[in-house]
N, C-alpha and C positions, 0 to 999 in steps of 0.2 A: 504493500500500500504506500510505498515511498512516493513522495511527490516529485516525480521526474517527468521528463519530456515524453517518456514512453508510457506513462500511466494513462489509463482511459480518462479523457477529459482534460489532460494536461495542456493540449494546444489552446483550448478555450480559456483555461486558467492563465496561461502565459499571455494570451492576447488581452485578457482583462487587466492583468498587472501592468503590461506595457502601456495599455491605453490609459490606465489610471495615472501612471508616472508621467506620461505625456501631458495629460490634462492638468496635473499639478504644476508642471513646468510652464505650460502655456498660460494658466490662470495667474501664476506669479508674474509673467510678462505683462498680462493685461492690467494687473493692479499697479504695476510700476509706471504705466504710461499716464501722461497727463490727459485725462478724458473727463467728460461730463459723467457724474455718478450714474445716470441712467444708462449711458452707453456701456460703462464698465459692468454694471449689473446684468445688462442684456447679454453681453458676451459670456460672462461667467455662467449664466443660466443655460445658454445654448450648449456650452462645452461640458457642463456637469450633467445635464439631463440627457443630452444626445452627443456624447463625445465622438463617436465615429463620424458624425456630421459636423459638429461644432469645431473640432480641431482643424480639419482641412479647410473649413470656411475661414477660420482666423488666419491660417498660414497664407491663404490666397488673398484675403480681403481685409485683414485686421490692422495692417500697418498704416498709420496715418502719416507719419513723417519718417520716410526711409532714410536711414543714416547715410547710406552710400549716395543717395540722391542729394541730401543736404551737403555732403562733402564736395560733390562734383558740380552741383548747381548752386552758385552763391545766392545768398538771400537777396530777393528782389527789392532794390531800393530805388524808387523813382526820384527823379530830379525835379525840384521846384522850378517851374517855368517862369521866366521873366514876364511879368504882367504889367504893361504900361497903361492899362485902362482901368478906371475905377469900377469896382463892383457895384452894380445898381441895387443889389439885395444883400442881405446878411445870411450866408449859408448856415443852415441849422446844424449841419454835421461837421462843419469845418474845424471847430475847436477840438473835439474828440479825435478826429482823424489826424490832425496835426500832431497831437501827443502820441499817436501810434505810428508816426513816420510817413504819413500820406501827404503829398504836396497839396497846397491849398487850391481852392477852386480858381479858375481863370475865366475871364470874360473876353469879349472880342472874337468869340467862336461863331462860325457859321454852322447851322444845324437844320437838317431836314429829315423828317420822319418818313419811313416807307410804310404806309398803311396796308399795303398788299404786296404779294410776291412779284407782280408784274413791274411795279415801280422799282422794287429792289433790284430785279434783274436788269432793267434798263440802265439804272445808275451804275451797276457793277460792270456791265459791258462797256458803257461809255468811259468809265474810269480806266479800265484795262486798255482800251483803244487810245485813250488820250494821254496816258502816262508818257513822260519824256525820258526818265532816267532809270527808275527801278520800280518793281512791283513785288510786294511781299504779301503772301497769302497764308494765313494760318486758320485751320478749321478743324472741327471734331469729326464731322461726317462728310464724305464725298463719295458718291457712287458712280458706277459706270452706266448711268442712265443718260437721257437726252441732255439734261442740264449739266451734269458733270462732264460729259464729253464736250459740249459746246464751250464751257469755260476753259477746260484744259486745252482745247484746240486754239482758243484765243491766246492763252498764255504761251503756248508753243510758238505761235506766229510772232508774238512780241519778242520772245527769246531769240528767234532767228534774226530779227532786226537788230540785235545787239544790246537790248535792254538787259539789265540785271533782274532776273525773274527767279524768285525763290518761293517754294511751296512746302509748307510744314504741315504734315498730316498726323493726326492721332493714330497710333498703330492699331487700335481696336476699332474706333469709330469709322475709319476709312479703309478697313480691311478689304472691302469688296471693290475698291478702285482698281481699274485695269492696270496690271503691271506693264503690259505692252505699250499702252498709251503713255504711261509714265516714262518708259524707256525712250520713246520718241521725243518726249518733252526734254529729257536730259540730253539726248543726242543733238537737239536743236540749240543747246546752250543753256537750258534752264537747270536749276538746282532744286532737288527735293530731298526730303528726309522724313523719317518717322519719329514721333515723339513717344518715348517709353515703349520700346518694343516689348512684346509679351513673350517672355521666355519661360519654359516649364521649370527651369531651375531657379528662377527669380519670380516666384508666384505673386508676391505681395505687390509687385509693380502693376499687375493687372487691375488693381483696385484704384489706382491714382491716374485718372484720365485727364488729358488736356482738353477741356471743354470750351476754351476761349475761341472766339471768332474775331479775327483781326484781318481786315482786307485793306492794305495800306499802299498808297500810290505816291511816289516821289517824296515820302515822309511829310507830305503836306495835306493830303486828303485821306479820309478813312471811312470805310463802311464797317459797322460793328452792330452788335445786338445779339439776337438769338438764332438767326437763320444760318443753317448749314447749306452746303452746295449740292442739293438734290432737288428733284422735281416736287418733293413734298413741301418745300419751303419757298421756292421762287421759280420763275420761268417767263418766257415771252408772252404767253397767253394765259387767261384765267383757266383754272381747273376746279371743278366743284369740290373735289376731295382735298384740295390744298389746305394745309394747316394754317390756322390763324397765328401769325407771328409778327414781330416788330423788330425793325432794324432802322438805322439812321446813317445819313451821310454827314460827316463832321469835317470841318476845316478850322484852322486857327491854332492857338497855343496848346489846347488839350491834346492835339494829335501827337505831340512829342512824347507824352507818357505812353501811349499805345506803341509808338515806335521803339521805346525802351523795352517794353514787355516782349515784343516780337524778337528783338535782338537777343535778349536774355534766353528766351526759349530756343531760338535757333542755335545759339552758341552752345547750349547744353546738348541738344539733340544731334547736331551735325558736326560738332567739334571744328567748326569752320568760322573763326571769329569775324563778326561784322559789328558795326556800330551804327547807331542812328546818325543821320546827317546833323551837322552843327545847327544850333538853334538859329532860325532865320530872323531877320529884322521884323519887328512887330508890325503886322499889317492887320487891320481890323477886318475880319471876315464876316462878322455879324455881332449880335448882342447876346448870344446864349452864354449862360454861366454854367460851366461844366467842371466836375471833379472826377478823376479817374481812380477807381478803387479795385485793385486786384485781390484775389483770394487764392489760397492753395498752399501746398507744402513748401513752396519757396517764399512764402510771406511770413515774416517773423511773428506777427500777432494776427489774430482773427479780426482784422479791421472791418471787413464787410459785415460779418456777423454782429460785431459790437455796435457799429453805427446803425444797423437795421434795428437791433433791439432798443437802442436808445431813442431812436426816432419814433418807434411804435409807442413808447411811453409818452412821447411828446405830442402825439396827435391830438388835435382839439376838435375838429369838425368831421374830417373825412379820412378814412383809411381803407383804400381799395387795393386789393391784391389779385393779380392774375398770374397763374402758374400752372404748368401741366402736372407737376408732382408736388403735393402738399403734405409734407411730413416734417413739421417743425419740431425743434427740441422743446423741452418743457418750459424754458424761459420765454421763447417766442410765442408759444401757445398761450401762456398765461398773460403776456403783454397784450395779445389780441383779445383775450376774454375780458380783461379789465377795461380795455378801450370800449368794448361793446357795452359793458355794464355802466360805464360813466357817460354813455349817451353818444359816443362817436359813431358816425355812420360807417360801420365796418361791413365790407362786402368782399367775399371770396369767390372768384370765378375759376372753376376748374373744368376740364373736359368731362363729359359724361363717361367716357371710357378713354383712359390715357394709353391703353395698350400694355400697361405694366400692372398685371393682376395683383401682385402682392402689395405694390404701392397703393393701388386703389383701395384695397382692403384696409391697409394701415391708416389711411386718411379718414376713414369713416368715423371713428370715435372723436377725433379732433374736430371734425366739421360739426358733428352733433352737439358737442360741448359748446362750440361757438354759437350755434343756432339757439341753443337754450339760453345763452347769455344775451341774445338780442341781435347777433350778427345775421346778415343775409348771406346764405350759401346758395350759389347759383351754378347750375350745370350747363355747360355749353354743348350745343347739339353736335358740333364737330370737334376735331382735335384742336386744342389750343396749345401752342408751343411758346407763346410770348411770356416774358418774365417782367412783371411790372409791380412796383410798390408806389402808391400815391399817398402822400401825407399832406392833407389839407390842400392849399394852393401854394405850398412852400417847397415841396420836394417831389421829384419823380425819379425813381431808380429803375433803370432799364439796362439790360445786358445779357450775359450768358447764364447767370446763376438762377437756379430754381429756388423755390421756397422750401427747401428740404435740407436735411443734415448732410447729405452727400455734397451738395454744392457749397454749403457753408464751411465744411470742415475737411473735405477730401479732395474734390476735383480742383484743377487749375481753372480759375474763372476770372472774369473781369466785368465790372459794371461801371456805368457812368451815372453819377448823381447830377441831376439837372435842377437848377435853382431859379432859372429865369421864368417869369410868369407866362410869356407867350408859348414857350416850349412845353411847360407843364400843362397848359391848356390843350395843346396838341395831343399829348399823351392821354389826357383825360377824355378827349373826343374819341380816341381809339378805343378806350375801355368802354365808353358809352355804346359804341357799335356792338361790342361783345355782349353788353347787358341786354340789348334788344334781341340777341340771338340765343339767350340763355333763359332757363326757367328755374324757379325755386326747387330746392331739393326737399320735396315734401313727402317722399316715400318713407314708410315705416321700415322697421328692421325686425326680422325674425330672431328668435332666441339663438338658433344655430348660427345665423349670420353675425349676430352681435358677439358670440363667442369666438368665431373665427377672426373677426376684426380685432377683438381684444388680444388674441394671440399675435396677430400681425403687428398691432401697436406695440406690444411688449418687445418684439424683436426689431421694431422700426429703427432704433439707433444703429443697427448693424447692416441695414439695407444699403 
């Protein structure tokens, strides 16, 4: 009856002991990391209750700040842009962000919203064709569909003309892009590379995706926001199934910060050092007041999260949020609930079906809690991919970051904070069009659905 490998049941016992040891080691790693308590508890529960599932999940997706990445990719520090124009408004997030190392807001910016994918596509093609020196494109998703092909063909043509054309793709999001088309692009003189290649022996990297969208032309003009480069987001003609999204064309001082972000990401991924162009003489391109706020493992503090949380508490009249994925951390959820309780007009617009089943389950309890507090929860009939936070008439946040813990704490993201009234009104008009296409979430929930959603909410910090 000796307890040896040859004893009946010994393989099972050995596997149990090995799994238990691995669970203890991994739990110790979880406890040592700087995380929100809810996230720590969620990971521990998953690994203790379901170690064969929880341990691999953590090894693949649990690392928030990869040491090797931090070593090889310097902390992103944006440069304060010389601003020779007086700010017409007082930015409500400027003081906090300044203490977190984010450059102050600038004015003198030209700013035009793309309310639909046709306008976005037209501006993108016009900027590609009109660039004189260099084109830098960074995106999460690019497919070998009609739009992806058309854009890459234009980039290839400009590379043949001798322009410096660089394309930075997320290795996971753009996995389906044609390698043959990319080879032709490189042969024409273009440069492309992959951000954080997904390797089996470096599994944690697969959890940290570059979700930034930066389409930069001559370091002077920029298209950014939430749109990826596929037919789901933009194209030359309307499509009934196209996702509702928001992007913008920016010119002026704020573009320099986006150029710095692209250069930092490119230098890390391609090991081919580039630098943004020297700051150009101040030329007033418009009256928009813009502040650029990145987020991700290369940002020392969670500036985007902290300014979002602070401004939610500061909302007085209106707090409108548009997001495809609504999985806030407890602090953001409580800030929204308290805003609704104190009489702020809180409205949350999410798609009826985001295509992410677990995320849609996890959002249910959060949305019901907010509805009970007096917030209006609205389901959009089609897919909404726009990311918007509107605070009164004082602030509009738009960019690549969803209102979920993944965007706030894991992905590489970048948002613009807009403080000028005319531009805020434009973002508000976009949200109002979505409101007309949405209906209240008045459906009840069954006991089984409530239970499943409760489990999904419990593990939402690890999604």
